[in-house]
N, C-alpha and C positions, 0 to 999 in steps of 0.2 A: 030110802029115807031122804027127805029133802034137807039139803044143807041150809043153815041159817047164818048169815053174816050179821055182825053186830057193829053198831056205830056208837062210839063214846063221843058225845057232842060237847064242844066248847070246853075241853079239859084245860085246867090251869097248869101251865108249866112255868116255874119260877126261875128266873135268871140269877146269876151270882150277885147282882146289885138289887135284887128284890122285885124287879119288873116282871109282871105276869104276861106271858104270851099265850093267847088262846089257840087251842089245837084240837082238830077233829081227828079221831082215831078209828079206823076201820079194821075190824078183826075177822080173820077167816074162821070157817066152821071147824075148829079143832081145839082141843084142850091143850095141845102141845105149845110150847113157846116157839115163836116164829121170827124169822128175819123181818125187819121193818124197812119199808121204803118211805123215805122222808122227803117232803117238799116244803120249802119255806118260801112263801110268796108275799109280795106287797100288793097283790092284785085281788085280794078277797078269796079266802079259802073255799067259800061255797060256790064259786063260779066255775061251772064245768068248762067253759071256753079256755080259761087260763090253766086250771088244774089238770085237765085231761086232754083236751083237743090239741092245744099248742104243744104241751109237754109230752105228747105221744105215749100215754100210759092208759090202758083200759083197766079200770079198777076191778071190774068183775073177773077178768082173766087173771089178774094178779092175785086176787083173793082166792080163786079156785086153785091156784098153784101153791097156796100155803103162805103167801106173804101178808103181813099186816101193813097198813098204809097210814101214815101220819101227815096231815096237811095243816100247816101253821101260818097264821097271819104274822108277818115279821113286825118287829118293834115299831110302835107308833102308827100301825096301819090297821084300819077297820076295827076289829074287836080287841086287839092287843094293846097293852099299856106301853108307856114310855114315849119318848120323842123320836120321830123319824128323822134320821140324818142319812142320806143315801150312802150305802156301803160301810158306814162307820162301825156298826155293831154286829155285822153279819158273821164275822169270824168267831167272836166269843159267844154270841147267842147260838150259833150253830153248834159249837162244841158243847155248850150247856144243855141244849136240847137233846143231843145225842147221848150225853151222860144220863139225862133223866130217862130217856127211852130204855136204855140198857138196864136201868134199875127196876123196870116194871116187869111183872110176872109174865106178860104176854110176849116179851122180847127174849130171843135166845142169845143176845149179846152182839148180833150183827146188824148194822144199819147201813143202808145204801141210800144215796140221794139222787134225785132226778129232777128234770125241769129245764125250761128254756129261758133265754134272755137274762133278766135280773135274777130269776130263780136259778139259772146256771151260775151267776156270779156268787150267790150264797153258797154254792157247793165249793167253788174255787177258794173263796175266802175261808170257809171252814177248814180246808186243808192246812192253812197257815197255822192253825192251832194244833194240828196233828192229834186230833181226839182219838182216844182208844175206841175201837169198835167200828170206826168208819171204814167199811170193808170195800166199797166201790162207789163211784159216782158216774153219772151220765149227763154231763152238761151239754146243752144244745144251743146253737145260735147265740154264743156268748163269747167272752174274751178272757185273756190272761190278765190284762191290766184294765184299769177303769179310768184312765185319762186318755192317752193316745190309743187309737183303735176302738175306743168306746164313744167319746164325744168329740175327738179331734182327729184330723187326718191331714198329713202333709203340711202341718203348721196352721191349718184352717179349722174353723169351728163347723161341726156337723149341725148347722143351724136348724134345718127342718126337723131332724130327728129330736134334738134336745127340746125344742119348743113344743112339738107335738106330744112328746113324752110327758111334759108338764101338763098340757091342756087335756089330754085324753086319760092319762093314767095316774100321775103323781099328784097333781094339783088339787082335784076336788076333795079327796079324802083327807089329804094333809091339811087343807084349809079348814075343814070341819073340825079336825082335832085341835086347831089353834084358835078358833074364833073367840072363845070366851076370854082368852088371855090377851087378845089383841086390843090396842087402843081403838076407840070407836071409829075415828077417821080412817085409820089403816084398814079396819075390818070392812068398811063400806067400799073403800077403793079396791081392795083385793077381790071382793065378791063381784063388783061391777066389771073389773077387768076380765076375770075368769068367764063370766057370762057373755061378755062381748066377744072374747076369743073363741068360745065354744060355738057361738052363732056363725062366726066367720074365721075359722082357723088360719086361712091364708093371710089375713090381715096381720097376724103376729109376725110374719116374716118381714113385712114392710115397715114395722115400727122402728123409728130412729130416735135416739140411739138404741141399739139392741138392748143394752143394759141400762135400766133406769130404776128409780125408786119404786115405781108401781110394780114392775116385775119382781123386784126384790121383796116387796111385801107379800106378793102372791107365793113366791118360791124362794125363801131366803138363801138356799144353797146355790142359786145362780150367781151370787156375788163371787164365789170361789170358782165356779165353772167358767164364767165369762171373763175372769180376770185375764188381762192381756199376757201376763207372764205365764199363766197356766196354758193358754192357747199356743203360745210360742214355744212351749216345751222347756222353759227355764226351770219349772218345777216338775218333778216326776214322782210317780208312786212306785214303790218297790214292787218288782214283778217276780213272782215265782220263787220266793225264798223257801217255800215249802218243799221244793224239789231236793233240797239238801238232806231232808230228814223224813220225808213221807213217801211211802211206796204204794199208796192206795191206787188200785187199777182204775183206769179212766176210759170211758167210751165217749169220744168227742164227736158231735154231730154238727156239721157246718152246712152253709148254703152258698152257692156261687153268687147269688144275687142278694145276699144278706148284708146288711150294714156292718155286721160284726165278723165277716169272713176272715179278714186279715188277723184279727185277734183270736179267732178259733184255731187257725193254723199255727199261730204262735203258741197257743195253749198246748196243742198236741206236740209240738216240737219240744216244749219244756217238759211235758210228761214223759216222752220217750227218752229224754236225756238221762232219766234216772236209771236206765238199764244199759250201761256202757259196754258190757261184755257181749252184747248181741246174742245172748242165750235166751233165757226166759224173758218175754216182753209181752205182758198182758194188755197193754193199752191198744185201743183200736180207734180208727178214724173213718167216718162216713161223710162224704160230701155230696149232697144232692143239689138240684138246681134251684132250691127254694129261696125266697126272700122273707124278710121279717114280717110275720103276721100273715104270710101267704104261702103256706107249705103245700102248694097244690101242683098239679101237672100243667096249669096255665101260668106262664111267666111272661109278663109284658104282652106283646102281640103274638107270641108263639105258643102253640100247644105242643108239648114235649112228649106226648104219649102216656098211656096208662101207667107205665113203669116208673114215671117221674113222680108219682104221688107219694105221700108219706104213709100210705096204708100199712106198710110193713114195719114201720118204726116201733110201734108198741111191742111187737114180738122181738125185735132186735134188742130193745132195752131189757126185756125179761130174760132172753137167752143169755145176754151178757151177765146179768146178775146171777142167773142159774150157774153158769160156768165158774164165776169167781167165788161164789159162796159155797160151792162144793169142791173147791181146790183145783179146778181144771183151768189150763190155759185155753182161752177161747179158740175154737176151731176155725173161726172165720178168718179171711185174709186181714192182714194188718191195716190195709187201706182199701176202701171201696169208694168209687167216685162215678158220678154221672157225667157223660160227655154230651153236650148239646150238639146240634148239627146231625149227628148220627142217632141221637136220643137213645143212648145205650149205656149200660152199667159196665164198669171195668174194675179189675182188682190189681193190686200192686203190693210188693213186699215192704215198701217204705215211702215216705214223703219227705222232700220232693222226689218225683219219680226217678229211679236210677236210669242212667243212659240218656237223659234229656240233653239235647243240643241247643245252644243259644245262637239264634240266627239274627243278624242285623239287616234291617231294611232302611236304606239311607234316604233322607229327604232330599228332594231336588226342588229348590225354591224357584228355579227358572221355569220348570214345567209343571209344578205342583204335582209331582209324582213320587212314588216310592220305588227306588232302584236297588239293584244288588250291590252296586259300588258307588262311592261318592262321585258326584259330578263336578263340573266347574263351579267355582265360588259364586254364590248368588244370595239374595235375601228376599224375604217377603215381609210385608208390614200390614198392620191394622191399628185402628184406634180403639182403645178400651175405655169405656165410660161406665163407672159403677152406678150411674143413674139409670142406665139401660142395660142391665147385665144379661148375659146369655142364659136362657131359661134351662133348668134341669129337665132332661128328657131321658128317663129310664136309668138303668144302672142299679147299683146297690143303694137304693134310697128307701126312705120310710114313707114317701109320699103316696097318696094323700093322707095316710094314717094307718094305724095298726090293723084295724078291722077290714081294710080293703087291700092295700098294697098293690093296687092295679097299675100304678105308674112306675113300678120298679121292673127290672129285667130288660129284655131286648125290646126297644121301642124304635119306631121309624124316625129318621133324622132329617127329613126334608126341610122342615122349618128352621132347624138349627143351622143346617149347612147353607141355607139361602142368605144368612146374615153376612154383613160386610165386616164384622168383627170376629169371624171364624175363618181360619185358613184350612183348606182341605187338601190332603195329599193322597192320591189314589194309585194303587199298584196295577200291574197288568193282570189279565185273566190268569188264574192259577192253572198250571198244567196238570196238576194232580190234586187229589184231596190233601188237605194240610191239617194235621193233628197238632193243635196248640194246647198244651197242658202244663201249667205252672205259672210263674210270676212274669207279668208283662210290664215293661218299663220303657220310657223314652229318655234319651239324652238330647237336650236342645242347647244349641249355642244361640244366645239371645243378647239383646240390649233393650233398655227401656228408658223413657224419659222420666219415669217416676222413681222416687226414692225407695218405694216398695210396691210390689204388685204380685198378682197370682199368675201362674202358668198352669193351664189345664189341658188335658189330652183325653181323647176317646178313640178307641179302636172300633171300627165298624166292619161289617160284611156287606158287600154290595152284590146283589143277585143279578141274574141275567137280564132282568127288566130294568136295572138301574136303581132298584129300591135299596136304600142304605139303612141298616139296622145296627144300633149300638150294642156292643158286647161288653166292654169294660171301660171305666174312666177313672181318672185320678187328678190330683191337684198338688201343687207345690207353692207354698207361700214364700216368695223370694225377697230376701233382704240383702242386697249386694253389699259386699265389704269394701268395694272400691268403685269409683265412677270415672268415666272418661278414658278408660283403658281398653276399649274395644269389647267384642263379644266375650261373654263368660258362659260356662257350661252349667246347665240346670238339669237335674235328674228328677223325673216325675215317675213315681211308683204307681202304676195304674191299678195293680192288684192281680190276683190269681184267677185263672179261667181254665176251663176244659171245653174246647169246641173244635169240631171238625169243620173247617172252612172248605167248602165244596169246590170241586173242579169246575173251572169256568167262572167262578165268582172272583171278586176282587177284594183285596185288603184296602181299608181306608183309615187314615189317621186325621182326626180333627185337632187343631191347636187353637186355643183361645185364652182369655184371661179371667173368666168367671164361669160359674156353674151354680146358679141361684134359683131356688132357695136351699138346695141341698147344702151348699157351703155359704158362709156369710160373705158379704161383699167387702173387698179390700178397698178402702177409700183412696188409695194410691197417693196419699198426701203425707204419709208417715204417722198419722193419727191412728191409734189402735182401733181395730175394726169394730169392737163392741161398744166403743165410747164415742164414735163419730156420728154427728148428724149430717144432713145433706150438704150443709155449707162447707164441710171438710172434704167433700168428694172432689176429685180431680181427674180429668181425662189424661191418658198416657198414650204415647206412640210406641208401639211394640214392633220389634224387628226379630225375625227368626232367620238364621244363616245356615247355609249348607255348603258342601264342597270338601275337598281334602283337608283344608286348614280348619274347617268348622264342621266336622262330620256328625251333624244332627242325625239321629237314627231312632227307629223303633226296634226294640229287642223282643223277640218272640221265642219261647221255649218249645222246641219241636220234638215230638215223639215219633219214632219210626214205626213201632208196633205196640199196640195196647192189648193187654190180656183181658179178654171178654169175661163178663159175668152176667148170667142170664137175667137176674133181678136182684133187688136189694137183699132178699132173704133166700135167694136161689143158689144155684151152683154153676160152676164153669162149664 
């Protein structure tokens, strides 16, 4: 007998304040009450790309396994009522939706949530309400917090991501919801700006000042996002208060080349902190090579093999839900991660990896080399000009946009390294393969002629032909507390990686003072970055120091032996 699935189309779900959120509900071919898999999305519930492809859930498989599925337009988005304010209502609306689902005859009282990016944020924010019946969540490519690690990093603004997010995803529908209530002049200006930026998204990055009345009319929330105090970290959003009272099991999925990698790892750390006795611990972490909007086996200029794709993630999600909803601790390893270079999957009992050794590679400014010990005192200098910033080239970027992601990941660095405002330090050929898995950082001793500036760093792998490929990069927005007292130390957190640097290849470290348009430009005049026009831009002379007194260094987490895992859904 042929099974028949049922779709309840555009069901009204009423929130505590009377706002109605439109929800599509898919029911399995059974008369029994079922667990419900819930996705709350601002990206239109009818769109398969957002609701299934990126979120790694195959509806047919889930329905055949006896799950019901609910897909909801979040508040103020597409067919749902209310006003859209990013992140503001996702906690209470998520809790109300879960309560409504549990009251329906098709639900057996258990609700699990799934989805990526902002859809992952709706899951994390729902935890803060501790709603009864939320039995498991599977947030992908998302963060614990929604300020730093979401739109800011190292004190700088993730400019390309935030503007492309507005242009591609948030702005068009939000503007349509607001048009009737907008004054005529503002309505025309906002429409004209959106149309212009959609024709040429790159022009958005060059607009000065970054924050102006036109952009605020198009996306009112940018006034808060681009506020200098928010970017500088003077205001913070409470992170992870749910960990004190919520034990909902969590499958966190992250990507090495994803803009939200650092926030994903922070999210897993907060989740596992709920189980301090090291006994039962149902939370799991999967880290693939993926970037945002590009969950494929091609990352940047490298093909990572068939095992690097996300083809197994739908089954991973369902297997996790199966285990949790039947009361089993997941049988899978606590951590599974993909290592580039060897292009292989590995398993671990914890994260960070136990037994990791932190090894320093010291900068030698006299020879532009990376050495095992500090050399004699020396310095290297360059001139930083925000009018001609160092262009972004690979890494954890959103460029050129969500639906492509082709400029993220490992990208060849020849053009960047040929610039006179980038200093390059190169190590000797590696005597053996080098497994670097964990957090990469640099400690630099520096001076600057500017009252404030950025310090950027990128680790590269140089192959036998001399081709340099970027692996990970980071930024630190520097606001010195004193001047005229000699070099001071700046720490740049580049981020987490897992890569096998091959025997005979070389490590390389780039140092500069910009990475645009991934990050906003520092005017180097003391004027806040989002409020400055070009007249406020200043050049700066930058010095980097090395030697025993100023031991600038690159710090790499080294793994002696990694436990192999044949594939994401395979065995050891």
